[in-house]
Each structure stands twice: as C-alpha cells, then as structure tokens.
C-alpha positions in Angstrom: 6.5 34.0 52.9 5.1 37.0 54.8 2.5 39.3 53.5 2.7 42.9 54.6 0.8 46.1 53.8 2.5 48.9 51.8 2.8 50.9 55.0 4.4 48.0 56.8 6.8 47.4 53.9 7.8 51.1 53.9 8.4 50.9 57.7 10.6 47.8 57.3 12.6 49.5 54.5 13.0 52.5 56.8 14.3 50.4 59.7 16.7 48.5 57.5 18.0 51.7 55.9 18.5 53.3 59.3 20.3 50.3 60.7 22.6 50.2 57.6 23.5 53.8 58.5 24.2 52.8 62.1 21.0 54.3 63.6 19.5 51.2 65.3 16.0 51.9 66.3 15.0 48.4 67.5 18.2 47.2 69.3 20.5 48.9 71.8 24.3 49.1 71.6 24.8 46.4 74.3 22.8 43.9 72.2 24.7 44.7 69.1 28.0 44.3 70.9 26.9 41.0 72.4 25.9 39.5 69.1 28.4 41.1 66.7 30.9 38.2 66.7 28.3 35.7 65.6 26.7 37.7 62.8 26.9 36.0 59.4 27.6 32.6 60.9 24.1 31.3 61.4 23.3 27.9 60.0 19.8 26.7 59.5 18.4 25.4 62.7 15.2 25.3 64.7 16.5 28.3 66.7 17.0 30.3 63.5 13.7 29.3 62.1 12.0 30.3 65.3 13.8 33.6 65.3 12.7 34.2 61.7 9.1 33.5 62.6 9.3 35.9 65.5 10.9 38.5 63.3 7.9 38.1 60.9 5.5 38.6 63.8 7.4 41.7 64.9 7.3 43.2 61.4 3.5 42.9 61.5 3.3 45.2 64.5 1.9 48.6 63.4 4.4 51.0 65.0 8.1 51.0 65.9 7.3 51.3 69.6 5.0 48.2 69.4 7.8 46.4 67.5 10.2 47.2 70.3 7.7 46.1 73.0 7.3 42.8 71.2 11.1 42.3 71.1 11.5 43.3 74.8 8.9 40.7 75.8 11.1 37.9 74.5 13.5 35.9 76.7 17.1 37.0 76.5 18.3 34.1 74.3 15.4 34.4 71.9 15.9 38.2 71.8 19.5 37.7 70.7 18.6 35.1 68.1 16.0 37.5 66.6 18.6 40.3 66.7 21.1 38.1 64.8 18.5 37.3 62.1 17.6 41.0 61.8 21.2 42.2 61.5 22.0 39.4 59.0 19.1 40.8 56.9 20.5 44.3 57.3 24.0 43.1 56.1 22.5 41.2 53.2 20.3 44.2 52.2 23.3 46.6 52.3 25.4 44.2 50.2 22.6 43.8 47.7 22.1 47.6 47.5 25.9 48.1 47.0 25.8 45.9 44.0 23.1 48.0 42.4 25.2 51.2 42.6 28.2 49.8 40.8 
C-alpha cells in the first residue's frame, strides 16, 4: 500500500481523469501506440511488480514535470512496463466510474 498526501492524491486523480479523456500528460502518443495491444493482458510477474513499485515512486514526485522526468530516466523496457501498469489503472478506474453512473 502506498501512502500519499491529499495534494498527491488530487494530482493522481487529475492525471487519471485526464488520461481517461484522452489527454495523456505523462506518456506520448508513440508510447501509447507501442503498448496498446498489450494493455489488459498483464499477468502477475516480477516485471509487473517492479513496474508497480516504480509507478508508486513516480506518484510520490511532487510535480507533473518531476513525474515525467522520473519516467524518462527509466530504460525503454521498464518505461513501457510502467506505462502498461498506468494505463491498466486508467482503464480500471474508468470502468469503475462508469459503474457508479448507472
């Protein structure tokens, strides 16, 4: 479990909402295109657990620009794994929110 401040939580909510609307602040179009086919198909593995831990570290960064800098410092494979975890969260969050409106 990750503990975040109220400000960090609001920023994460904002990022997820923006991504759900197609406004991707952390990842560029080429990354999204590259990983799109593998979204939703991640099984539990060491790679996924590492990506989740890195995503948690990224969330703790205070600003969106520092979050992007953190991501850009990752090697290409790790960056893609973190992006997959992030977009799976976006998809799951959007599906959960859809359920609340019906």
